[in-house]
C-alpha positions in Angstrom: -14.6 -148.4 212.7 -15.6 -149.0 209.1 -15.0 -146.6 206.2 -18.7 -145.9 205.7 -19.1 -144.9 209.4 -16.2 -142.5 209.3 -17.4 -140.8 206.1 -21.0 -140.7 207.4 -19.8 -139.0 210.6 -18.0 -136.4 208.5 -21.0 -135.7 206.4 -22.9 -135.1 209.7 -20.2 -132.7 210.8 -18.9 -135.0 213.5 -15.1 -134.9 213.6 -12.4 -136.3 215.8 -9.0 -134.7 216.0 -7.0 -137.7 214.8 -7.8 -140.6 212.3 -5.2 -143.3 211.9 -5.8 -145.6 208.9 -3.6 -148.7 208.9 -3.4 -152.3 207.6 -3.3 -154.5 204.5 -6.0 -153.0 202.2 -4.8 -149.7 200.6 -8.1 -149.2 198.8 -10.0 -148.4 202.0 -7.2 -146.1 203.3 -7.2 -144.2 200.0 -11.0 -144.0 200.1 -11.0 -142.2 203.4 -8.0 -140.0 202.5 -9.6 -139.1 199.2 -12.8 -138.1 200.8 -11.0 -136.0 203.5 -9.0 -134.2 200.8 -11.9 -133.3 198.6 -15.0 -133.1 200.7 -14.4 -132.0 204.3 -13.5 -128.4 203.2 -15.0 -126.3 200.5 -12.6 -125.2 197.7 -12.3 -121.8 199.2 -11.5 -123.2 202.6 -9.1 -125.7 201.3 -6.8 -123.1 199.7 -5.8 -121.9 203.2 -6.7 -124.9 205.4 -5.6 -128.1 203.7 -2.1 -129.4 204.1 -0.9 -132.7 202.5 2.3 -134.4 203.5 4.0 -137.6 202.2 5.9 -139.9 204.6 9.0 -140.3 202.3 9.6 -136.5 202.2 8.0 -135.0 205.3 9.6 -134.3 208.6 7.5 -135.1 211.7 8.1 -131.6 213.1 6.6 -130.1 209.9 3.5 -132.2 210.3 3.1 -131.2 213.9 3.6 -127.5 213.1 0.9 -127.7 210.5 -1.4 -129.4 212.9 -0.9 -126.7 215.6 -1.9 -123.9 213.3 -5.4 -122.4 213.6 -7.7 -122.4 210.6 -8.3 -119.3 208.5 -11.9 -118.3 207.7 -13.0 -121.8 208.5 -14.2 -123.9 211.4 -11.4 -126.4 210.9 -8.3 -127.3 209.0 -7.3 -130.7 207.5 -3.8 -132.2 207.6 -3.2 -135.3 205.6 -0.2 -137.5 206.1 0.0 -140.1 203.2 2.3 -143.1 203.0 3.1 -142.5 206.7 4.7 -146.0 206.9 7.8 -144.4 205.2 8.2 -141.6 207.7 11.2 -141.6 210.0 10.6 -141.0 213.7 6.9 -141.3 213.2 6.6 -142.1 216.9 7.4 -138.4 217.6 3.9 -137.6 216.6 2.9 -138.9 220.0 3.3 -135.5 221.6 0.8 -133.9 219.3 -1.6 -136.9 219.4 -1.6 -136.7 223.2 -2.9 -133.1 223.1 -4.4 -132.5 219.7 -5.9 -129.2 218.5 -9.7 -129.5 218.3 -9.9 -127.4 215.2 -7.5 -129.7 213.3 -8.5 -132.9 211.6 -5.3 -135.0 211.2 -5.7 -138.1 208.9 -2.8 -140.5 208.7 -2.5 -143.3 206.1 -0.2 -146.1 207.3 -0.4 -148.7 204.6 0.6 -152.4 204.8 1.5 -152.1 208.5 -0.1 -151.8 211.9 1.2 -150.0 214.9 2.5 -152.2 217.7 -0.4 -152.5 220.0 1.9 -152.4 223.0 3.5 -149.1 222.0 2.7 -145.7 223.5 1.6 -144.5 220.1 -1.1 -147.3 219.8 -2.4 -146.5 223.3 -2.6 -142.8 222.5 -4.4 -143.4 219.2 -7.0 -145.6 221.0 -7.6 -142.9 223.6 -7.4 -139.7 221.6 -8.3 -140.7 218.0 -10.1 -143.1 215.7 -8.3 -146.1 214.3 -9.3 -147.9 211.1 -7.5 -151.2 210.8 -8.0 -152.7 207.3 -7.5 -156.2 206.0 -7.6 -157.8 202.6 -11.0 -159.3 201.6 -11.2 -163.0 201.2 -11.8 -164.2 197.6 -15.3 -165.3 198.7 -16.1 -161.8 199.8 -15.2 -160.1 196.5 -18.5 -160.8 194.6 -20.5 -159.1 197.4 -18.1 -156.2 197.5 -18.5 -155.6 193.8 -22.3 -155.8 194.0 -22.4 -153.3 197.0 -19.8 -151.0 195.4 -22.0 -150.7 192.3 -25.2 -150.5 194.4 -23.9 -147.3 196.1 -23.7 -145.7 192.7 -27.2 -147.0 191.6 -25.9 -149.8 189.4 -26.6 -153.5 189.3 -24.6 -156.4 187.7 -25.4 -159.9 186.6 -24.0 -162.8 188.6 -21.9 -164.1 185.7 -20.5 -160.6 185.0 -19.4 -160.4 188.7 -17.6 -163.7 188.6 -15.9 -163.0 185.2 -14.6 -159.7 186.6 -13.5 -161.0 190.0 -11.8 -164.1 188.6 -9.9 -162.1 186.0 -8.7 -159.3 188.3 -8.5 -161.1 191.7 -8.1 -159.4 195.1 -7.1 -156.0 193.9 -9.9 -153.6 195.0 -8.3 -150.5 193.4 -8.2 -152.2 190.0 -11.7 -153.6 190.4 -13.0 -150.2 191.3 -11.2 -148.6 188.3 -12.6 -151.2 185.9 -16.1 -150.8 187.2 -15.8 -147.0 186.8 -14.7 -147.5 183.2 -17.7 -149.7 182.6 -20.1 -147.3 184.2 -18.9 -144.4 182.1 -19.5 -146.4 178.9 -23.0 -147.6 179.8 -24.7 -144.3 178.9 -28.2 -144.3 180.5 -28.2 -148.0 181.4 -27.8 -149.0 185.0 -27.3 -152.8 184.6 -23.9 -154.3 183.8 -23.9 -157.5 181.8 -21.3 -160.1 180.6 -21.3 -158.2 177.3 -20.2 -155.0 179.0 -17.4 -156.8 180.9 -16.2 -158.3 177.5 -16.5 -155.0 175.6 -15.1 -152.5 178.2 -12.8 -154.7 180.3 -11.6 -157.0 177.6 -12.5 -160.4 179.2 -14.0 -162.9 176.7 -17.4 -164.2 177.9 -16.8 -167.3 175.7 -13.2 -168.1 176.4 -12.5 -167.9 180.1 -11.8 -170.2 183.0 -15.6 -170.7 183.8 -16.2 -171.9 180.2 -13.2 -174.3 180.5 -14.6 -175.6 183.8 -18.0 -176.2 182.1 -16.4 -178.0 179.2 -14.3 -180.1 181.6 -17.4 -180.9 183.6 -19.2 -182.1 180.4 -16.0 -184.0 179.3 -16.2 -182.0 176.1 -12.7 -182.4 174.7 -13.3 -180.3 171.5 -14.5 -177.3 173.5 -11.7 -177.6 176.0 -9.1 -177.5 173.2 -10.8 -174.5 171.6 -10.6 -172.6 174.8 -6.9 -173.6 175.4 -6.2 -172.5 171.8 -7.7 -169.1 172.6 -5.5 -168.8 175.7 -2.5 -169.8 173.6 -3.2 -167.0 171.1 -4.0 -164.5 173.9 -1.5 -165.3 176.7 -2.4 -162.3 178.7 -6.1 -163.3 178.8 -5.5 -165.9 181.5 -1.9 -167.0 182.4 -1.4 -170.6 183.5 -0.4 -169.5 187.0 -3.8 -167.9 187.4 -5.8 -170.6 185.6 -4.5 -173.7 187.6 -5.4 -172.4 191.1 -8.9 -171.5 189.9 -9.4 -175.0 188.5 -7.9 -176.5 191.6 -10.5 -174.6 193.7 -13.3 -175.8 191.4 -12.4 -179.5 191.7 -11.8 -179.1 195.4 -15.3 -177.8 195.8 -16.6 -180.7 193.7 -14.8 -183.1 196.1 -16.6 -181.4 199.0 -19.9 -182.4 197.4 -19.3 -186.0 198.3 -19.3 -185.1 202.0 -22.2 -182.7 201.9 -24.9 -185.3 202.1 -27.0 -183.4 199.6 -27.1 -182.3 195.9 -29.5 -179.5 196.6 -28.0 -176.4 195.0 -29.2 -173.9 197.6 -27.9 -176.0 200.5 -24.6 -176.5 198.7 -24.1 -172.8 198.2 -23.8 -172.3 201.9 -21.9 -175.6 202.5 -19.3 -174.6 199.9 -18.6 -171.3 201.5 -20.3 -168.9 199.1 -21.9 -165.8 200.6 -24.7 -165.7 198.1 -26.0 -167.2 194.8 -23.3 -168.5 192.5 -24.0 -169.3 188.9 -21.3 -172.0 188.8 -22.6 -174.2 191.6 -24.5 -176.3 189.0 -21.2 -177.1 187.3 -19.7 -178.1 190.6 -22.6 -180.5 191.2 -22.3 -181.9 187.6 -18.6 -182.3 188.0 -19.1 -184.5 191.1 -21.7 -186.5 189.3 -19.9 -187.0 186.0 -16.4 -187.6 187.4 -17.4 -189.5 190.6 -15.1 -189.4 193.6 -12.1 -191.2 192.0 -12.2 -189.0 188.9 -12.3 -185.8 191.0 -9.4 -187.1 193.1 -7.4 -187.8 189.9 -8.2 -184.3 188.6 -6.9 -182.7 191.8 -3.7 -184.8 191.6 -3.2 -183.8 188.0 -3.6 -180.1 188.8 -0.9 -180.4 191.5 1.4 -182.2 189.0 0.9 -179.7 186.2 1.3 -176.8 188.5 4.8 -178.1 189.3 5.4 -178.6 185.6 4.3 -175.1 184.8 7.2 -173.8 186.9 9.7 -176.1 185.3 9.7 -179.1 187.8 9.7 -182.4 185.9 9.2 -180.6 182.6 11.2 -178.2 180.5 10.8 -176.4 177.2 7.0 -177.3 177.1 4.6 -174.4 176.3 1.8 -173.6 178.7 -0.8 -174.5 176.1 0.8 -178.0 175.5 0.8 -178.6 179.3 -2.8 -177.7 179.5 -3.8 -179.9 176.5 -1.9 -182.8 178.0 -3.5 -182.3 181.4 -7.0 -181.9 180.0 -6.7 -185.2 178.0 -5.7 -187.1 181.2 -8.6 -185.5 183.1 -11.3 -186.3 180.6 -10.2 -189.8 180.0 -12.7 -191.9 182.0 -11.4 -193.4 185.2 -12.4 -197.0 185.8 -13.5 -197.6 189.4 
């Protein structure tokens, strides 16, 4: 069951006795727990009918005792067990889950783990409760997630702003959500987020970033490449080399895929390259394949592998990240003779 479906059911007043939230993505688990804590009960009801436990400190028997209480001046009570993956003897909750109290809503957050599907606990949860099993989003899914997350709040965002944000932050939904909230607060009455907003409120330069470096490499513009690398050298936290090289590797790998696509049509390539929607940088991928040709793209991929090793000290020592990047870029841009 998806997060939205659980929350929609709760809004309609449809509750199950047990909700078990597990898996790799803590953001979704926290989203459900947060809603349960703040929205199922009114403030007046919560003062008597909301119990919150943490797995590191709570004893299973205390959780069960809380679940078996009847609500006071309310139709139901809510019991939250957060960080349940740290609770000792958590399997002893089985007795309660087998025969839960209908007036209690027990919500358990079991992060970074999943219950063994062969266990009695897993079978009981399937029979008696609702299980939300979360997983990390693929990088290709992050832009759509950002767009939909903002859409739910009535905001829109430009394509380039999405990719600036996603590339800078990566697959950390909690941090992405926090940065988006910060931008929204600073927009005033506006509802559209632009590259300027990402630069001003998140601190990501719209002129000196990996996408601008990709564009400069595609155009074989040595001067622009060195300007961007110089910016990274003066702002080492803006884009560490260990984050930059994999992004460039992905870019040139997609350029290599163009040779097997049988088309240079941008819209057909968006799907072929694995994007879930419009991407403002597909044109650069097409240009890269055209300007470097197959041998040049192959050389770039080999150089990225070589300099990734050098960045961690293999076959290189006492060389700054900026100098490694400059050396690599010069070799990439130097024309390859077929």
